C-alpha positions as CSV (number, residue, x, y, z in Angstrom):
1,M,142.4,-69.5,-51.4
2,C,145.8,-70.6,-52.4
3,Y,147.7,-68.1,-54.9
4,G,150.8,-69.9,-56.0
5,L,151.2,-72.0,-52.8
6,T,154.1,-74.2,-52.6
7,L,153.8,-76.8,-49.7
8,T,155.8,-79.8,-48.6
9,N,157.1,-81.6,-45.6
10,D,160.3,-83.7,-44.9
11,D,159.1,-85.6,-42.4
12,S,155.3,-86.3,-43.0
13,A,152.2,-85.4,-45.5
14,A,152.3,-82.0,-46.4
15,I,148.8,-81.7,-45.4
16,T,147.1,-84.4,-42.9
17,L,143.4,-84.4,-41.6
18,N,142.4,-86.1,-38.3
19,K,139.5,-87.9,-37.7
20,T,136.6,-85.6,-38.0
21,A,138.5,-82.9,-39.5
22,E,136.9,-80.7,-42.5
23,A,138.9,-78.4,-45.0
24,S,138.8,-77.1,-48.5
25,L,141.5,-76.5,-50.9
26,I,140.9,-73.5,-53.0
27,A,143.3,-72.8,-55.6
28,A,142.5,-69.3,-57.4
29,A,141.8,-69.4,-61.1
30,G,144.9,-69.3,-63.2
31,T,147.7,-69.8,-60.5
32,T,149.8,-72.8,-60.3
33,N,150.0,-74.3,-56.7
34,T,152.2,-77.4,-55.2
35,V,151.6,-79.9,-52.3
36,A,154.0,-82.5,-52.3
37,D,156.0,-85.1,-50.5
38,T,159.5,-84.6,-50.4
39,E,161.9,-87.4,-51.9
40,G,163.5,-88.7,-48.6
41,S,160.4,-89.0,-46.4
42,N,159.5,-91.7,-44.0
43,D,156.1,-91.6,-43.9
44,E,153.1,-93.4,-46.2
45,N,154.4,-91.2,-49.0
46,A,151.6,-88.7,-49.6
47,A,151.3,-85.4,-49.8
48,V,147.8,-85.2,-48.5
49,K,146.6,-87.9,-46.0
50,V,143.0,-87.7,-44.7
51,K,142.5,-90.3,-41.8
52,S,138.9,-91.8,-41.6
53,G,135.6,-89.8,-40.4
54,A,137.9,-86.6,-42.0
55,S,136.8,-84.5,-45.2
56,L,138.6,-82.7,-47.7
57,S,137.5,-80.9,-50.9
58,M,139.3,-79.3,-53.8
59,R,138.7,-76.9,-56.0
60,H,139.4,-73.8,-58.4
61,G,137.8,-70.5,-57.7
62,H,138.1,-66.9,-59.0
63,A,141.1,-64.9,-57.5
64,D,139.3,-62.2,-55.7
65,R,141.7,-60.5,-53.7
């Protein structure tokens, strides 16, 4: 569960999922979260890179801590 996450990477995508990987990004309700590609990076210009065969789900959830 993300509570005000800010995630960047100067060299590549901030999040990369390789083949057959599975992940979920869940943002707590009422929060602001940022995943970004930096301006000077030399990758594929992506904040999130999901390779063929991988799975990423993104949703918001209740902010129970």
